N, C-alpha and C positions, 0 to 999 in steps of 0.2 A: 421661955428662955430665948434670947436672941443669939443665933448662931452666926459666927463670922467665918467666912470661907475665903481665904486668899491663896490662890494656887501658884506654885512656882512657874516661872516662865517656861514656855514650851520650846524645847530644843535649843541648840547653840545659836549664838549670834552669827550673822553672816561672815563676820571677820574671823571667826574661829574655824570650826571644822564643818561648815555648811557645804552643800553641794557646789556653791559658787567657787570655793577654794579647793575642791577636790581635784586631784591630779588628772582625772580623766577629762575635765573640762566639759563644756556644753556642746555636744556634737552627736552625730549619729541619729538613728531613728529606731523606734520600736513599734511593732504592730500588734494590737490586741484584738483578738477575734471573739466576739460575743455571738450568741445565737440569735439575738434580736437587736433591733435598732433602738436608739433613744426615742422616746415619744415627744420630748420637748427639751429645749435648752434653757427654759425658764425654770430656775431651781426651786421656785416656790409653788409650782403648779403640777407636781407629780408625786408619786409615792412608789417608784420602782427602782430597784437596785441597778439594773443595766443603765438606766438613765442617770442615776447618781454616779455611776462609774465615770461617765463623761463629765458631768457637772463638777465633780470634786477636783478636776484638773483646772477648771476655769474660775471657780468661785471659792471663797473662804467663809467660814462661820466664826462666831465669837469664840467658841470652844471647839475642841477636836478630841479624838481619841488616838492614842499611840498604837503601835502594832500589837501590844498586849491588851488593849482595851481600856487602858487607864485614861481618865479624863485629864486633858491638858488645855492650856491657854492657846488661843490663836489670835484673832483680831481683838480680843479683850486682853488687857494687861493684868487685870485683877477683877474680882467680883466679891460681893458680900451680901449676906442676907440681913438687911436692915431690921426688918421685923417680919412677922408671919405673913404679911401681905406685900412686902416690898423687897425687891432685889435690885442692887445697884451694880452696874458694870462700868469699869473705866477702860477706855478704848486705846488701842495702839495708835500712836501718832506717826505721821510721815508715810502712811499707806495711801496709794492711789489706785484707782481703777484703771483698767487697760486703756481707757480713752483719756486719761489724765485727770478725771474728776476725783476730788478728794474723798477719802473714806472718813466719815465722822458720825456723830450722833444722829444727824439727819438721815444718813443712810440706813442706820439701824431702825429708826422709827418708821421710815418709809417701808422697809422690807417687812417688818412685823405687822404693820397696819394693813398692808395689802393681803397678807395671809389671813388676818383676822376679819377682813371685810367680807361679809356673807355674799355680797354681790359677785365676788371673784370666784366663789366656789372652790377654794383651794383644798385639795385632798389633805393638806397638812393642818387644816383648821382645828380639828379635834385635838391635836397634840398640844396646842397652846391656847385653847379656847378659855382657859381660866384667867388669862391676862385681860384685865379690864382697861388698862391705859398704859401707853408707852410714853414716858415723860423725858424730854430733853432737859437735863440740868445745866449743862454747858456743852461746848463743841465736842468734848471727848468724855462726857459722862452721861449715861442713860439710866433711867430707873424704870423698872417694870412693876406695875402695880397689879395685884391679882384680887379677884373677887373673894376667893377663899385661899387658905394656905396651899401652896403649890410646891412641894418638896422636890419634885423632879424637874423643875424649870432649868437648872444648869444642864442636865442631860439632854433636854429638848433643844437647847441652843446648838448642839453639835450638828444637827441636820437642818438648821435654818440658815441657809446661805445668803450672804448679803448682796444686794443688787444696788446699782447706782440710782439715786433718787432723781437727779436731773435728767439723765439719759432715758430712764424708763418712763418718767413722767412726760417727757417730750414725745417719745416715739411709741409708747404703749407696750403692753405685755406681748402682743402678737409679734411685734418687731423684735423684742428681746428674745423671744423663744427661737427665733431664726438667726439672730445676730447678737449673741451673748457677749456681755461685758462684765467681767468680774475683777477681783483682786488677786486671783489665784496664780499658780506657777506656770500655767499655759494660757496662751491667747488663742482665740478661735480663728481658724483660717477658712474652712469651708465645710459644707455638709451636702453630700449627695445622698438623699433619702434611700434607705434600704441597701446602701452600698458602703459608704464610709464617712467618717468625720475626721478632719485633719486639724491638728493643733500645733502651735509653735511656742517654744520656751519664752517665758516672760523674763527678759533680761533685767528688769527692774524689780523682780519679786522681792518682797520685804524679808523673806527668810533666806535669800540667796538664790542665784540663778540655778535652775535645774541642770543636772549633769547631762541629761539627754535632750537634744535640741528639738526633735520632732516626734510627735505621738500620733498614731493613726488608730482609730477604732473602726474595725471592719465588721460588717454584718455577714456572718456565715451560719445560716440556720442548720445545715446538716452536720451532725456530729462527725460523721466519717470524713467530710470535707475539711472540717477544722483540724482533725488529727492529721490528715494527709498534708495539709499546708504547713503544719508545725514540723512534720518530718522532713519536708523539702526546704525548710528555712524561709518560707514566705511570711510566716507570722511568728511572734515571739511569746505570746501568752494566749492560751485558750481556756475557756470556761467549760464546766460541766463535762469533764472527761468521764466516759462510762467506766465503771469499775473494772470490767473485763479488759479494757484497753490500757489501764493504768500500768500494769506490769510491763507491757510492751514498750511504753514510753519511758519507763524507768530504766529498762535495760537497753534502750535504743541508742544509737550513736547520734549525739547532738541534741538529745531531748532529756527531760527530767520531769518529775512530778512534785508539786507542792500541795500539801493537804492542810486543812484546818477545820476543827469542829465549828459549825456555824451557830449563830444565835437564831437561825431560822427554823421555825416549826413548819412541817409539811402536814397538811390535813385536808380532809374533805369537808367543806362547809355545807351546812344545811339551811335551806330557807324555811324557817319555822313560822314566819309571819304571814304566810299565805295558807288558805285552807288546803288540807291534804294529810296524808299519813304522818308527815314529819312533825305535826303539832303535838303528837303523843310521845311522851318521854319513853314509853316502853318500846316504841318503834326505833327511836334514836339509839337506845341502848342495844337493841337487837342488831342494828347495823354495826355497832362497835364489836359486839360478840361475833358477828359473822365475818369480820375481816381479820385475816391472819397476818398481823404486822411483822412478826418474826420471820415468816416465810418471805415476805416482800423484801425485808432487809437482807436476808440470806441469799435469795435466788435472783432478785432483780438488782439490788444494790451491792451484792457480793460483800456484805458486812459493813458497808459504808453508811451507817446510820445508827441511831439509838432510838428505841421506842419512846414515844411521848408517854409520860406517866399519867395518862388520863386527865391531863390539864393542858392549857394552851401555851404554857411557857416551858423553857428548858432550865436546867440546873444552874446556868450562869446568870439567870435573872433574879434580882431581888424580888421576893414574893413567891418563888417556887416552893412547893410543899414536898418535903422528903418523905411524907407518910403515905403517899398515894402510889398505887401500882397501875401499870397499863391494863387495859381490858384484855383478858385472856381470849384466845380463840376458842369459842364454844358454840358450834352450830346448833347443838340441841337446845341450849339455853336461848339462842336467838330465835329459833322456831317457836318455842314456848311463849316468848314475849310477843312475837307477832300474832300468835293465836289469841293470846289474852287481849291484844289490842284490836281484835276483830279482823285480822288478816291471816286466817289459817292457811290459805293457799298463796300467800305472798301478795305482791302487787307489782306494777310497772312504774318506773320512774326514769327521768332524764338526768344525765350527768354531763357537765362541761369539764374540759381539761385543756390546758395549753400544751404546746409541743415545742421543745427546745429551750424553755425558760429555766426549768429546774432539772436537777440531776435525774435522768430517766423518768421524766414526768409522764410522758405518754405511756410508757411501759408500766409505771406504777398505777396509773388510772385504769389500764386494761386489767391488771391483776386485781384491783379492788372490784371492778365490775364483774369479773369472773367469780370471785369469792362470794359476792352478794347474790349472784344468780344461783349459787349452790344452796342458799337458804330461801330460794324461790322469790327473790327480788330481782325482777328482770330490768336490766339497766340499758337504756339507749344512750350510748356514749358518743359525745360530740367533741372531737379533738380539733382545736383551732390554732391558728397562727397568733403569736403573742399580741400584736397590735390590735387585732380584732378582739381578743380576750380582754385587753385592758379597757377598750371601749365598753364592753359588756359590764365589766366590773364597775366602772365609774358611772354608768347610766343605770345601774342596778337592774340589769336585764339577765342575770345569771339564772340558770335552771335550778331545779330543786336541790340537786347535789352539784358541787363544783370543787375540783381539786385546785389548791392554791398553797402558796407558802407565805409566811409572814416573818420578815427578818427584823427583829426588834433589837436595834443596835444601841438603844439607850441603856440596855442591861437592867431595866426595871419593868416589872409586870404591867405598870400603868399603860405603857405605850402599846401593849397588845390588848389589854383588857378594856380600856376605854373606847377605842375606835371600833372594836368588834362586839362588845357586849353592853355598852351603854345605850339605852334607847335613844333614837333620833340621830345617831352618828352614822357616818358614811357607809361603814361596812357591817352595821349591826343587823343581824337576821334572827336574833333571839332576844325577846323583850320580857323583862321580869321586874316588877316594881321593887321587890326586896333586893334584887341584885343591883339595880340602879342606885339605891340608897347606900348599899355596901361599897360600891365602886366610888361614889362621891366621897364617902367618908375616908376611904383608903387614900384617895387622891389628895385629900385636904389635910392629912395627918403629917405633921412635921417630924415626929419621933419615928425613926426608921425601924426600931424594934417593934413598936406598936403596929406600924404599917405591915410588917411581916406577919404578925399574928392575924391581922385582918385579912390579908391575902390568903393565908392558909384556910380560913373559913370559906372564902370565896372559891378557892380551888376545889374544896370538898363539894360545894354546891354544884359547880360545873361538872365535876366528875359524875355526879348523880344525874344531872340533867342531860348530859351528853349532847351539847349543841353542835359538836363536830364529830366526825369520825377521826379520832386521834391517831395519826400515823407515826411520823418519826422526826427526830432532829436531824437536819441535813448535815452531811459531811461534804465540805467543798473540796473538789479535786480539780486542780489546774494543771495543764501541761505547759511547760516552759522550755524555751530554747536555752542551750547551755552558753549562748553568747551574752546572756544577761544574768544578773543577780537580783532575785526578787522572792519574797516569801508571802504566802497566803495569810490573811488576817481573819479573826473571828467575826468581824462585821461585814465581810464579803466585799469590801471595797478594794478596788485596784488603784493604788496611788502610784502613778508614774514617777512622781517626785522621789519615791523610795527606791526605785529601780536603778540599777547601774549596769552599764555595758562593761563587759570584762575587758581587761587591759589589751588583749590581742585582737579586739574587734574594732 
């Protein structure tokens, strides 16, 4: 059956109630403090939310999600599923990049082709690797042909931000990464690494000029410093507010809190593809039984999290299985499994963790390490700055255990399952032929109800194989100044275009 999908236009036209006509005008400045710097301003060559938070100001995608997570149009005016192997997108006319270059079908083909080129080693490759050809039909029509049916292609277009073909082709990716040119609401001004990135409103933005003129992303690694700067009015939005500080900011003068359940799963990954104890399923299960997730949520996160139900996705994702339960904390069962696997006295293992990237990440890693040591698994914990950690992730140099979070903003299981569990993919550390076949089949099935049934079977398999220590679904907690209006989103993105300065500021 051929499915036709034509989505209503995204948001009001600029001549109606867009930011360009808002009574506040385009003025003022907001400062956003993240714990880590962006790693690149090339939107096609990264896979990190802090970097995305900068890039979504500069670039646009064919599709986008609104604040409630619903799929909307952006640089595409419409799209349809021509057949099981073909998607057609009709593009918005009259859009230009910040350097005046026209946005058109050539821009889309160039962007997607550079992600799909294996020589470029884009971390986004696995998300759209089913695309076999990007065809230009005319200046404002593009067709994406897929090797197999690819039902989640529209969702994947949300995070594929368009770059200018002429500019990037002339100057190269390294230049783009430092001198970004997009079609988005803000233009790049400057980047002082590990300090700040400055942006200025795009007066010719196709959705209407932003209400806020200047946006600054500051790098503030220490949580206490971020909070102090919010309290003194030096910054306007801060990420990863520790739960025990949230009440203080809610009650404080000039500050407030905005929360949102995230699509991000926090877990401890395991390298099962190298010789060692983790190749044995009994050991992996033992580690899950040895970690008290409820205690971490209660005592470290102060209730700001939901235990993962023994599967890699959360309940807002298509493919989530409602029939699975979290691993209970059972140290006795953990020791039994370790003994059965030939480790009656436990063993020693290394574990990596970032600091300042996720809510209470260092403290969570320390709690996990302590709980594992209680079942005689001695953990050598190595906590690192995020930039160093990203390099280890991308070069596949992580130790046997590693704490990380995966924010799947497509709201579909495929965007977690394929990159993490399909053999040969960038982040895959668990290989299984039967799982590969099941993932391929689920990815290629156009009937969403059938896909759901297939993912339920996959989730059951992963629950038993325990390739992760399943921790929790993240609750995002932001501190905000009362001089602005802004609300947290489930996809973790901070859109300055959605923020407003209050009338008296």
